[in-house]
C-alpha positions in Angstrom: 5.2 -17.5 2.7 2.8 -15.0 3.2 3.2 -11.7 0.5 4.6 -9.6 3.5 7.2 -12.2 4.5 8.4 -12.2 1.0 8.9 -8.5 0.6 10.9 -8.4 4.0 12.9 -11.2 2.0 13.5 -8.9 -0.7 14.9 -7.0 1.4 17.5 -9.0 3.6 18.5 -12.0 1.1 21.2 -10.1 0.1 24.4 -8.6 2.0 24.2 -5.1 3.4 24.7 -3.0 6.0 22.9 -3.1 8.9 22.8 -1.3 12.8 22.5 -4.0 14.8 22.0 -3.6 19.2 22.6 -5.3 22.0 22.0 -4.1 25.8 25.3 -3.5 27.1 26.0 -2.9 30.7 23.3 -1.3 33.3 20.8 -2.2 31.0 22.1 0.1 28.0 21.9 -0.4 24.2 25.1 -1.0 22.3 24.6 -0.3 18.4 27.2 -0.9 15.6 27.3 -2.0 12.2 27.6 -5.7 10.9 26.9 -6.8 7.2 24.3 -9.3 7.4 22.4 -11.7 5.4 19.2 -13.0 5.6 17.6 -16.8 4.8 13.9 -17.7 3.3 12.4 -18.6 6.8 13.9 -14.5 7.5 16.6 -15.6 10.0 19.7 -13.0 9.7 22.8 -14.3 9.9 27.0 -12.2 9.9 29.8 -12.9 11.1 31.5 -12.3 14.5 35.0 -12.7 16.3 34.0 -15.1 19.2 35.6 -13.0 21.7 33.8 -9.6 20.7 31.9 -7.2 23.1 28.5 -8.5 21.1 29.1 -12.0 22.0 29.6 -11.6 25.4 26.2 -9.0 25.9 24.4 -11.7 23.7 25.3 -14.2 26.5 24.1 -12.1 29.2 20.8 -11.2 27.3 20.0 -12.8 23.7 17.1 -9.7 23.2 18.8 -8.2 20.2 17.5 -5.5 17.5 18.1 -4.8 13.9 18.0 -2.0 11.3 17.9 -2.4 7.4 17.3 -2.2 4.4 18.6 1.7 3.3 21.5 1.2 1.3 21.4 4.8 -0.5 19.1 8.1 0.8 18.3 9.0 -2.6 16.3 6.0 -3.7 15.4 4.8 -0.4 11.7 3.1 -0.6 11.8 0.8 2.5 13.2 -0.2 5.5 13.0 -2.9 8.7 12.9 -2.8 12.3 13.6 -6.4 13.3 13.6 -7.4 17.1 14.7 -11.1 18.0 16.6 -13.3 20.0 20.5 -14.1 18.9 22.8 -17.0 20.2 26.5 -17.7 18.8 26.8 -20.4 16.1 30.6 -21.9 16.1 29.4 -25.0 14.1 31.2 -26.0 11.1 28.9 -26.7 8.4 26.8 -23.2 9.5 30.7 -21.3 9.6 31.3 -22.9 6.0 28.1 -22.4 4.5 28.1 -18.7 5.5 31.9 -18.3 4.6 32.8 -16.0 1.5 35.8 -14.0 0.5 34.9 -10.8 1.7 35.8 -12.7 5.5 39.4 -13.3 4.6 39.8 -9.6 5.6 39.6 -10.8 9.1 39.5 -14.3 9.4 41.9 -17.4 7.8 39.3 -19.4 7.1 36.1 -20.8 7.9 38.4 -22.8 10.6 39.5 -20.0 11.9 39.1 -20.4 15.8 38.2 -16.4 16.2 35.4 -17.1 13.8 31.8 -17.2 14.9 28.4 -16.9 13.4 25.5 -14.5 15.0 22.4 -16.0 14.4 19.1 -13.6 15.3 16.0 -15.4 14.8 13.3 -12.7 14.6 9.6 -12.8 16.1 8.8 -9.0 15.0 9.9 -6.8 12.0 8.2 -3.9 11.3 8.8 -3.1 7.7 8.5 0.8 6.9 7.6 2.3 3.4 8.3 5.5 3.4 6.0 8.6 3.5 4.0 5.8 5.4 4.1 6.2 9.3 2.8 2.8 10.1 4.0 0.1 9.7 3.5 -3.4 8.2 4.1 -5.8 11.3 5.4 -9.6 10.8 5.0 -11.6 13.6 6.1 -15.5 14.3 
């Protein structure tokens, strides 16, 4: 793993709040908050209701954007702008691996038929450091 990829992973490895944008009707963006988690290969995952608007939008156009990394404005050092392609997974192993107690607020369990996982496979990630207006760029 490159130094840049490692620094990106450090930001995404713990569950955190992120802005997630899809392309809605009339090719206009739609942004919402999600709680996502990244893996070592820089893939990002978060839960969703299978019948949600974002799932329908992803099926029409898988191009998505994620902004994350700032959890506190007073201590903010870096943030990420992530371009990728998203897909819905209803795979049993994927849902069980992602399951955590926080999700009991929304779903009955990992076998809930409404529960799915959005998987974002990045192809470009820009790492911004506060005070520096030129990002470091990771590309797949």
